[in-house]
N, C-alpha and C positions, 0 to 999 in steps of 0.2 A: 504494500500500500504506500509505495513511495512515489517519488517525483516522476515526471515525464509523461504528462498527458498530451504533449505535442511531440512532433518528430524532432524538433529542436529541444534538446534537454534543458529543462529549467529547474531552478532550485525551489521546488514546491513539494509538499506532501499532501496528497489527496486521500484522506482517510475515510473509512467506512462510517456512515451515519449510525447513530445510536440505535434506531429502530431495526436496522439490519443486523447489527451486532447482537442485539437481544434475540432476534429470530434465529440466527446461526447457533447461538448457544442453546436455545430451546431445542432446535433440531438435533444437535449433537449430544443433548443430555447435559448441558451446562458447561462441559469441558471442551475447549479447543486445544488440541495437543500441539499443533504447529501452525505458526504464521510465518511463512518463508520470506515475506517481503514487508516487514514491519517498519515502523519509524518511531521517532520520539513522541510524535503526536497521536499515535495509535491508541484507541480505546478498546481494542480487541482483547488484549491481555491474555494471549495464549500461553500455555505452559512453556513452550519453547518458541522464541522469537529470533529470527535472523534479521540483522540490520547491516546495511553497508555503512562504513567500509569494513567493519569488523568481520562480518560473515556474509558471503555471497550465497543467497538462497538458491541459485541455479547450480551450485556445486556441492553444497552440504546435503546431508541425508534427508530424505523425505519418508523414511520408514516409520511413520506414525499412524495411529488409528484414525484420528480426525484432523483434517487439514483445511484451513481457510486461506484463500488467496485473493488479494486485491492487487493485481500486478501493475507495474508501470505500463501505461497504455501506449506510450511512444517508444521510439528507438533509443537505446543506450549506446551512443556512438563510441564511448570509451571502451565498453566491453563487447561491442558488436552484437548486441542481443535485441530482441523485440518481444512483444507480447506472445508471439508464436512459441518462443522457447518456454514460457511459463505454462501455456496450455498443454504443450507437449508433456511437461512433467506432471501436470494434473492427471492426464490420461495414463501416463506411465505408472504413477504411484498407485492408482487404483488397480491397474492390471498386475503389477509386480507384487505389491504389498497388501492388496485388498483394502487399501485405505479408503475412507469415506472423505470425499473432497468436494468443497464448494468453492466457486470462483465468481467474483463480481467483475463483469467485463462489458465493454461496449457491444451492442448488437451489430454484427458485421458478417452476415450470413454468406456474403459473396467472397469472403477472404479465404486464403488457403488454410489459416489456422482453425477456422470454424469447420471447413470441409474435412480436414484431416484429423482433428483432435476433439471436436464436439460431436458432429454428426457421425454416427457409427461407433462412437466411443462412450459418450455420456449416457446417463439414464434419463434425465429430464432437464427441462429449461423453464425458468420463470421469467417471462418478459415483463419487466417491472413497469408499473403504471405511472410512475413519477414523470410528470411533464419535463421537469428539470431536476434531476437528482442532486440534492445538496450534499456533496462531500464535505468533510471537515478539512478545510484547506489551511495548512500551517496552524492548526489548533482552533480555527474559527469556522462556524457553519453559517455565518451571516454573509451569504454570497448569492449570486443569481442562479447557481446550479449549473450542472454540466449541460452542454449544448447537444449531447448525443443520447440516444436511447440506450438503456443498459439492461442487462439480464443477469440472473443468478443461474449458474450452470452447476449441475450435480452429476458427479461420477460416483456411483455407489450402487447399493442393492435394495434400498428402501424407498422406492418411488412413491408409495402410498403416504408415507410420513412426510416426504418432501412436499407433496401436494397439500397435505393438511396444514403444514406450517406456512408455506409460502403463497398459497392461493389468495391469501388476504392482501398480498402486495402486487398481484398481477396475474396474467394468464399463464397457468402452468401446463406445459405440453410434455407428455411422455414421448421419448424417442427410443425406447427400449427395442422396438421392432427393428429399427435401423441397426442397432448395436447387435442384436441377435443374428441378423442376416449379414453382419459384417459389411454394411453398405459402404460403397466408395463413390465419390463424386464422379459423374460422367466425364468431367474434364481433368480428372486426377492424372498426375504424371508419376512415373516411377520415382519413388522417393523413400525416405526413411520413415514413412508414416506407419509402417508396421513396427510396433514398439519393442521388439525383442532385442534392441541394441543398447539398452542401458545408457541413456543419454546422460552425460555430465557427472552423474552423482557418485559421491563417495558412499560406499555401503556402510550401514550402521549395524551394530550388534544388538540393538534394541528390537524387541518383538512386541506384537500386539495380537489379541484375539481377533478372529475374523469378524467382519461386520454382520449385520442382521440378515433377515431373510430376503430372498430375491423377490421383491414385490413390484 
């Protein structure tokens, strides 16, 4: 949940609003184990928080039961990364570790990161109804709000609970059929979208029990 809502990196922290932090904790059963892109202004208060420059969330372990991600939306020119790298790890953590993962991201269904790591990988999507979602920017939520539509994406096995918690914030759509059928975009290129390549991450010796029923 750090800076970079523009392609040009800027020194801002766009943090998750309180109502969504509360909903995420409700969904996960009060405990968020990992926030891999936290900041000093974050109110998520996950058990484990990665913050630059101390810890790069794209290289540290994601082997945790519950993970919430509010990634940089723009390009990090210094590290050569984009939001696609974060969504790739969301899908990977669920596939590799059976992690339950939520991510707050812009709606961009025509992009390669949605086509490769959301459709055919995630369980459900909540298209948030906020006309302009008010992130907490550098500790302050008195702003005009984000100019783009946003969604909460869920990689996990409890789509029924996701619907129950997040349907009050917007339209919840299950995409499990796409995932079961291993759907691929008709314009997909040969790429590393098959996730058996262990992107970036250092392995962790920590373990967690499997998530709930496949609903």
